[in-house]
Wavefront OBJ file of the C-alpha trace (Angstrom):
o trace
v -62.256 -54.226 80.947
v -62.046 -51.032 78.808
v -61.572 -53.585 76.110
v -64.849 -55.565 76.597
v -66.575 -51.811 76.704
v -65.315 -50.959 73.402
v -66.003 -54.548 71.908
v -70.115 -54.087 73.090
v -70.541 -50.302 71.703
v -69.319 -51.639 68.924
v -71.565 -54.568 68.170
v -74.627 -52.331 69.818
v -73.758 -49.924 66.654
v -73.602 -52.195 63.931
v -76.824 -54.344 65.139
v -78.869 -50.704 65.170
v -77.325 -49.834 61.534
v -78.729 -53.595 60.205
v -82.403 -52.970 61.449
v -82.383 -49.604 59.484
v -80.989 -50.809 56.055
v -83.590 -51.412 53.732
v -86.868 -49.802 55.710
v -88.313 -46.822 54.711
v -91.308 -44.488 56.260
v -94.695 -45.364 55.629
v -97.376 -42.639 56.719
v -101.030 -41.652 55.249
v -104.253 -41.475 56.686
v -107.418 -43.548 57.139
v -110.822 -42.826 55.950
v -114.317 -43.756 55.637
v -115.330 -45.629 52.473
v -119.202 -43.970 52.485
v -117.898 -40.634 53.634
v -114.136 -40.515 52.793
v -113.925 -38.848 55.845
v -110.956 -39.712 58.587
v -111.117 -42.089 61.414
v -109.793 -41.509 64.830
v -108.205 -44.238 66.415
v -108.293 -46.729 64.117
v -104.885 -49.140 64.539
v -102.469 -49.813 61.854
v -100.386 -53.067 62.113
v -97.573 -53.156 59.226
v -95.863 -56.765 59.194
v -91.954 -56.297 60.554
v -92.838 -53.515 62.767
v -93.182 -54.581 66.621
v -95.688 -51.279 67.474
v -98.835 -50.468 66.022
v -100.005 -47.025 64.797
v -103.060 -45.322 65.951
v -104.918 -43.062 63.858
v -105.351 -39.502 64.950
v -108.301 -37.140 64.778
v -107.288 -36.386 61.271
v -107.370 -40.128 61.005
v -103.489 -39.374 59.967
v -100.717 -42.674 61.113
v -96.825 -43.368 60.299
v -94.579 -45.674 60.587
v -90.759 -44.781 60.597
v -88.863 -47.774 59.116
v -91.103 -50.312 57.495
v -88.759 -53.109 56.275
v -89.393 -54.715 52.676
v -90.687 -52.840 49.290
v -94.387 -53.956 49.054
v -96.264 -55.085 52.522
v -99.948 -55.569 53.567
v -101.024 -52.877 56.324
v -103.913 -54.201 58.611
v -106.460 -52.108 59.806
v -109.216 -52.222 62.471
v -111.448 -49.719 64.391
v -114.284 -50.269 66.665
v -117.864 -50.423 64.545
v -115.776 -50.911 61.554
v -114.917 -54.293 59.468
v -111.308 -55.099 59.491
v -109.388 -54.252 56.035
v -106.193 -55.300 54.931
v -104.103 -52.987 51.776
v -101.426 -53.630 49.742
v -98.881 -50.674 49.640
v -95.417 -49.747 47.891
v -92.846 -48.517 50.473
v -90.744 -45.725 49.762
v -94.294 -43.589 48.014
v -93.748 -39.815 48.373
v -97.354 -39.447 48.420
v -99.463 -40.069 51.633
v -101.556 -43.299 51.482
v -105.266 -43.454 51.879
v -106.438 -46.877 53.512
v -110.234 -47.159 53.063
v -112.369 -48.969 55.899
v -116.113 -49.319 55.640
v -118.559 -49.548 58.955
v -119.932 -53.021 59.916
v -122.850 -53.780 57.786
v -121.808 -51.487 55.080
v -120.941 -54.013 52.570
v -123.632 -56.743 53.643
v -125.911 -55.792 50.786
v -125.022 -57.822 47.579
v -126.546 -56.558 44.281
v -125.912 -59.080 41.489
v -126.293 -58.076 37.918
v -126.883 -61.195 35.509
v -127.379 -60.333 31.975
v -126.710 -61.252 27.815
v -124.567 -59.014 26.564
v -126.036 -56.987 23.260
v -124.637 -58.268 20.201
v -121.756 -56.550 19.078
v -122.479 -54.499 15.620
v -120.522 -55.305 12.466
v -117.451 -52.529 12.158
v -119.424 -49.505 10.041
v -122.700 -50.540 10.507
v -125.183 -47.184 10.601
v -128.079 -46.713 12.422
v -130.944 -44.418 11.188
v -133.853 -43.420 13.241
v -137.172 -41.792 11.466
v -136.325 -38.491 12.580
v -132.930 -38.634 10.389
v -134.670 -40.383 7.938
v -137.076 -37.656 6.786
v -134.114 -34.569 6.978
v -132.515 -36.081 4.309
v -134.068 -34.605 0.496
v -136.713 -37.173 -0.505
v -136.730 -39.143 2.872
v -140.427 -38.412 3.417
v -141.262 -40.325 0.608
v -138.214 -42.796 0.267
v -137.234 -44.611 3.851
v -133.654 -45.493 2.328
v -132.749 -42.183 0.640
v -130.458 -41.695 3.325
v -128.778 -45.392 2.998
v -128.452 -44.196 -0.875
v -125.804 -41.486 0.110
v -123.413 -43.265 2.097
v -120.202 -44.229 0.833
v -120.153 -47.659 -0.796
v -123.740 -47.335 -1.654
v -125.739 -47.192 -5.266
v -128.828 -47.622 -6.809
v -128.840 -50.363 -9.639
v -130.445 -48.774 -12.854
v -132.288 -52.361 -13.828
v -135.602 -52.485 -13.221
v -137.096 -55.463 -11.421
v -133.408 -55.866 -10.042
v -133.216 -55.241 -6.035
v -132.464 -51.825 -6.030
v -129.282 -51.155 -3.861
v -125.787 -52.096 -4.826
v -123.569 -52.121 -1.648
v -119.766 -52.154 -2.147
v -120.197 -52.861 -5.550
v -121.494 -56.407 -5.481
v -124.646 -57.493 -6.869
v -128.108 -56.774 -5.280
v -128.828 -60.325 -5.243
v -125.164 -60.704 -2.971
v -127.174 -58.415 -0.131
v -129.301 -59.563 2.142
v -133.057 -57.361 2.876
v -134.785 -57.583 6.276
v -137.765 -56.113 8.123
v -138.237 -57.198 11.789
v -135.414 -59.791 11.270
v -137.238 -61.538 8.407
v -135.738 -61.624 5.018
v -137.866 -60.543 2.441
v -136.959 -60.989 -1.884
v -136.939 -57.037 -2.752
v -136.491 -53.959 -0.643
v -137.163 -51.322 -3.444
v -140.824 -51.229 -6.542
v -140.223 -51.458 -10.076
v -137.766 -49.326 -11.125
v -136.190 -48.553 -7.936
v -138.476 -45.634 -7.345
v -139.218 -45.925 -3.714
v -138.972 -48.393 -0.958
v -141.711 -51.235 0.057
v -142.261 -49.337 3.591
v -143.376 -46.250 4.060
v -140.817 -43.585 5.603
v -143.551 -42.747 8.269
v -144.163 -46.731 9.163
v -140.287 -46.834 9.810
v -139.030 -46.360 12.936
v -135.386 -47.547 12.060
v -132.865 -48.752 9.790
v -129.884 -50.595 10.381
v -127.214 -50.796 7.682
v -124.025 -53.035 7.962
v -121.510 -52.780 4.611
v -119.793 -55.651 5.678
v -117.583 -57.138 8.425
v -120.845 -58.706 10.047
v -120.915 -62.249 11.262
v -122.311 -65.862 9.721
v -125.614 -65.393 11.036
v -126.709 -63.538 8.004
v -126.167 -66.444 5.449
v -125.195 -65.896 2.043
v -125.190 -62.382 1.897
v -121.310 -60.813 1.252
v -121.939 -57.181 0.001
v -124.512 -56.137 2.856
v -127.226 -55.864 5.246
v -130.119 -53.788 5.569
v -132.644 -54.031 8.027
v -135.852 -52.263 8.835
v -137.444 -52.001 12.293
v -141.510 -50.764 12.283
v -142.512 -48.235 14.264
v -145.139 -49.371 17.338
v -148.503 -47.976 16.879
v -148.709 -46.873 20.708
v -145.699 -45.164 20.325
v -146.872 -42.293 17.770
v -149.679 -40.095 17.926
v -152.750 -40.447 16.069
v -152.899 -39.193 12.611
v -154.136 -40.277 9.156
v -152.543 -38.500 5.575
v -152.770 -39.339 1.856
v -150.284 -38.831 -0.425
v -150.861 -38.156 -4.417
v -148.417 -37.779 -7.185
v -147.354 -38.227 -10.343
v -145.716 -42.241 -9.386
v -148.021 -43.065 -6.720
v -151.347 -43.311 -4.895
v -151.882 -43.997 -0.865
v -152.301 -43.230 2.423
v -151.561 -43.730 5.993
v -152.913 -44.104 9.547
v -152.446 -44.543 13.243
v -154.336 -44.346 16.453
v -155.074 -45.958 19.791
v -157.840 -48.058 21.018
v -159.142 -47.931 24.131
v -159.467 -45.840 26.920
v -156.046 -47.168 28.332
v -154.263 -46.985 24.770
v -153.117 -50.646 25.420
v -153.901 -51.364 21.750
v -152.782 -49.529 18.799
v -153.752 -49.934 15.130
v -151.356 -48.332 12.525
v -151.414 -49.031 8.237
v -151.392 -48.101 5.031
v -151.566 -49.188 1.095
v -149.989 -47.568 -1.908
v -150.510 -47.924 -5.762
v -148.953 -47.076 -8.861
v -150.112 -44.275 -11.077
v -147.266 -44.542 -13.360
v -149.161 -47.430 -15.281
v -151.906 -44.971 -15.824
v -150.025 -41.842 -16.756
v -147.616 -43.505 -19.501
v -150.231 -44.383 -22.044
v -151.056 -41.127 -22.379
v -147.523 -40.412 -23.074
v -145.865 -43.320 -24.891
v -146.339 -43.503 -28.697
v -147.721 -46.897 -29.404
v -145.669 -47.193 -32.341
v -142.506 -46.700 -30.273
v -139.921 -49.589 -31.387
v -139.554 -50.647 -27.624
v -142.600 -50.298 -25.483
v -144.294 -51.893 -22.656
v -146.469 -54.398 -23.075
v -146.912 -54.394 -19.626
v -146.679 -50.701 -17.953
v -145.073 -50.633 -14.382
v -147.223 -51.520 -11.837
v -146.661 -51.712 -7.476
v -148.676 -51.974 -4.510
v -148.117 -52.301 -1.151
v -149.699 -52.554 2.076
v -149.005 -52.504 5.717
v -150.821 -53.312 8.583
v -149.385 -53.068 12.494
v -151.280 -54.588 15.476
v -149.878 -53.843 18.971
v -151.269 -55.131 22.631
v -149.449 -53.962 25.925
v -151.082 -56.619 28.325
v -148.838 -55.093 31.297
v -146.132 -52.858 31.835
v -143.309 -55.305 30.674
v -144.974 -57.082 27.987
v -145.062 -55.802 24.422
v -146.927 -57.891 21.620
v -147.105 -56.953 17.790
v -148.543 -58.747 14.812
v -147.115 -57.356 12.051
v -148.645 -58.266 7.800
v -146.893 -56.803 4.739
v -147.824 -57.755 1.149
v -145.941 -55.965 -1.744
v -146.707 -56.616 -5.930
v -144.329 -55.224 -8.441
v -145.160 -56.021 -12.589
v -143.533 -54.933 -15.668
v -142.409 -55.819 -19.370
v -140.648 -54.647 -21.929
v -140.769 -55.913 -25.791
v -138.480 -54.564 -28.383
v -139.780 -54.468 -32.031
v -136.365 -53.963 -33.496
v -134.038 -56.067 -31.562
v -130.590 -55.918 -33.252
v -127.760 -58.237 -32.435
v -126.904 -57.530 -28.528
v -130.035 -56.004 -27.508
v -133.224 -58.026 -26.080
v -136.151 -58.759 -27.833
v -138.412 -58.803 -24.683
v -137.839 -58.854 -20.554
v -140.457 -59.193 -17.903
v -140.322 -59.262 -14.141
v -143.246 -59.924 -11.917
v -142.606 -60.494 -7.991
v -145.027 -60.403 -5.227
v -144.673 -61.660 -1.255
v -146.620 -61.040 2.008
v -145.111 -61.775 5.219
v -147.021 -62.347 8.478
v -144.727 -61.646 11.606
v -145.572 -61.821 15.222
v -143.486 -60.739 18.050
v -143.162 -60.484 21.875
v -140.679 -58.597 23.875
v -141.086 -59.139 27.597
v -138.748 -56.941 29.778
v -138.529 -58.641 33.020
v -136.254 -61.449 34.242
v -138.805 -64.492 33.106
v -140.573 -64.725 29.870
v -143.638 -67.321 30.582
v -145.117 -68.799 27.428
l 1 2 3 4 5 6 7 8 9 10 11 12 13 14 15 16 17 18 19 20 21 22 23 24 25 26 27 28 29 30 31 32 33 34 35 36 37 38 39 40 41 42 43 44 45 46 47 48 49 50 51 52 53 54 55 56 57 58 59 60 61 62 63 64 65 66 67 68 69 70 71 72 73 74 75 76 77 78 79 80 81 82 83 84 85 86 87 88 89 90 91 92 93 94 95 96 97 98 99 100 101 102 103 104 105 106 107 108 109 110 111 112 113 114 115 116 117 118 119 120 121 122 123 124 125 126 127 128 129 130 131 132 133 134 135 136 137 138 139 140 141 142 143 144 145 146 147 148 149 150 151 152 153 154 155 156 157 158 159 160 161 162 163 164 165 166 167 168 169 170 171 172 173 174 175 176 177 178 179 180 181 182 183 184 185 186 187 188 189 190 191 192 193 194 195 196 197 198 199 200 201 202 203 204 205 206 207 208 209 210 211 212 213 214 215 216 217 218 219 220 221 222 223 224 225 226 227 228 229 230 231 232 233 234 235 236 237 238 239 240 241 242 243 244 245 246 247 248 249 250 251 252 253 254 255 256 257 258 259 260 261 262 263 264 265 266 267 268 269 270 271 272 273 274 275 276 277 278 279 280 281 282 283 284 285 286 287 288 289 290 291 292 293 294 295 296 297 298 299 300 301 302 303 304 305 306 307 308 309 310 311 312 313 314 315 316 317 318 319 320 321 322 323 324 325 326 327 328 329 330 331 332 333 334 335 336 337 338 339 340 341 342 343 344 345 346 347 348 349 350 351 352 353 354 355 356
């Protein structure tokens, strides 16, 4: 009889030891998902544990021995949605089990949209406020671009003006409102074909852009014109040794749903050069540098979600030189005449569906 009793206690001790091996305590708090306040009376169930833990008034609960390494505990409470959460056994930090009241997760907000096109590496975006702070920016919208690394100006009259990353100006792309234009500078590269006041922003990409830019390899310069509805009414004139011109912008109607802005410039250097250049010079102009440009934009906001704009742009440049004493390697004559016009219509809709 003594032998059987000893054997019984030995088996009991061994069995008790086997239930504790590989188990660890699990403790933490049950919290309300909206307020993060403790939830009292919540029932927590862990796998491999026969008893349940009920959270205290402070939301605290504890299991003395939970087998395993990673387990999923279940939480239920009156007035709350059933929940489960993965926990790591043996963590020294107290757990935070989050549950939500019934109906709190009933509202589903789904956002659907299209991610914006990522900008090429090195792309610079400059607004009008930044452009006018650059020396010369009041007159030339591209003054800020000309001061950036990898940008220089072509000395050749009649070229497109900007040399980007050492490439030919013809290897770059110039756009207004997303539409390609043949040139961005007037003759002698002295001024942009669009006045600074008429520009809302300039985007400059010195490389790394996608195939959507076509055959451009050196860089892309894109101008966005300013809406007359977003500007105060103004009118201004400009007279210099290079040009004379004027700009205006105004809103129309009692509700200011219409706006008109425009400008015109003409060179004056073709009137000044004949007065200062000798007519018998070996190299002289047969056509003095002449340029014109004009802009007209009409804006309409029919609803709070729609913006319609019609933009017209025209530019004309002409120059001609003659060398009366050409030598080997020098030119005998040179001439360039460029003009273009664009009419662009844009419609921005800020709702879910665009009805045409």
